[in-house]
C-alpha positions as CSV (number, residue, x, y, z in Angstrom):
1,M,-3.5,1.8,24.7
2,E,-1.0,-0.9,23.0
3,S,-4.4,-2.4,21.2
4,I,-5.4,0.9,19.9
5,I,-2.6,1.6,18.4
6,L,-2.0,-2.3,16.9
7,K,-5.5,-1.7,15.6
8,C,-4.4,1.6,13.5
9,L,-1.6,0.3,12.4
10,G,-3.4,-3.0,11.3
11,T,-5.8,-0.5,9.7
12,V,-3.7,1.6,8.0
13,L,-1.1,-1.5,6.6
14,I,-4.4,-2.4,5.2
15,G,-5.6,1.1,3.2
16,I,-2.2,1.6,2.1
17,G,-2.4,-2.3,0.8
18,V,-5.5,-2.1,-0.8
19,G,-4.7,1.8,-2.5
20,L,-1.5,0.3,-4.1
21,Q,-3.5,-2.2,-6.0
22,F,-5.2,0.5,-7.6
23,V,-2.1,2.9,-8.2
24,S,-2.5,2.1,-11.9
25,V,-5.9,3.9,-12.1
26,Y,-3.8,7.5,-11.2
27,K,-1.6,6.8,-14.0
28,R,-2.2,10.1,-16.0
29,K,-1.7,12.1,-12.7
30,I,1.7,10.1,-11.9
31,N,2.7,10.9,-15.5
32,A,1.7,14.4,-14.6
33,L,4.8,14.7,-12.5
34,G,7.0,14.8,-14.9
35,K,9.8,13.5,-13.0
36,R,10.6,9.7,-13.6
37,T,12.0,8.7,-9.8
38,L,13.0,5.5,-8.9
39,L,9.4,5.5,-6.4
40,I,7.6,5.9,-9.7
41,K,8.9,3.7,-11.4
42,L,8.5,1.0,-8.8
43,L,4.6,2.4,-8.6
44,E,4.1,1.7,-11.7
45,S,5.4,-2.2,-11.7
46,R,2.3,-4.0,-11.4
47,L,4.7,-6.8,-10.0
48,F,5.4,-4.5,-7.1
49,Q,2.1,-3.4,-6.8
50,L,0.6,-7.0,-6.7
51,I,3.5,-8.2,-4.0
52,G,3.7,-5.3,-2.0
53,G,-0.2,-4.7,-1.9
54,F,-0.4,-8.3,-0.6
55,F,2.2,-8.1,1.9
56,L,0.4,-5.2,3.3
57,L,-2.8,-6.5,3.7
58,F,-1.3,-9.9,5.1
59,Y,0.2,-8.1,7.6
60,G,-2.4,-5.9,8.3
61,I,-4.8,-8.1,8.9
62,K,-2.2,-10.3,11.1
63,L,-2.4,-7.2,13.2
64,L,-6.0,-6.5,13.6
65,Q,-6.1,-10.8,14.2
66,F,-3.5,-10.6,17.0
67,N,-5.7,-8.3,19.8
């Protein structure tokens, strides 16, 4: 059971990491939200996208290799 949970968590982390790399594609939709909250400012930061995305990818792959 624990193995299945770790595999699912690893897959979710990889998916979020890949999605974070492509946030710039959805820039129009993000700008349409209107509010410039801290979360939106972070998501638009390319440095955050790269570091956060690769961090999530790395740990997602590590979780999948753990099993």
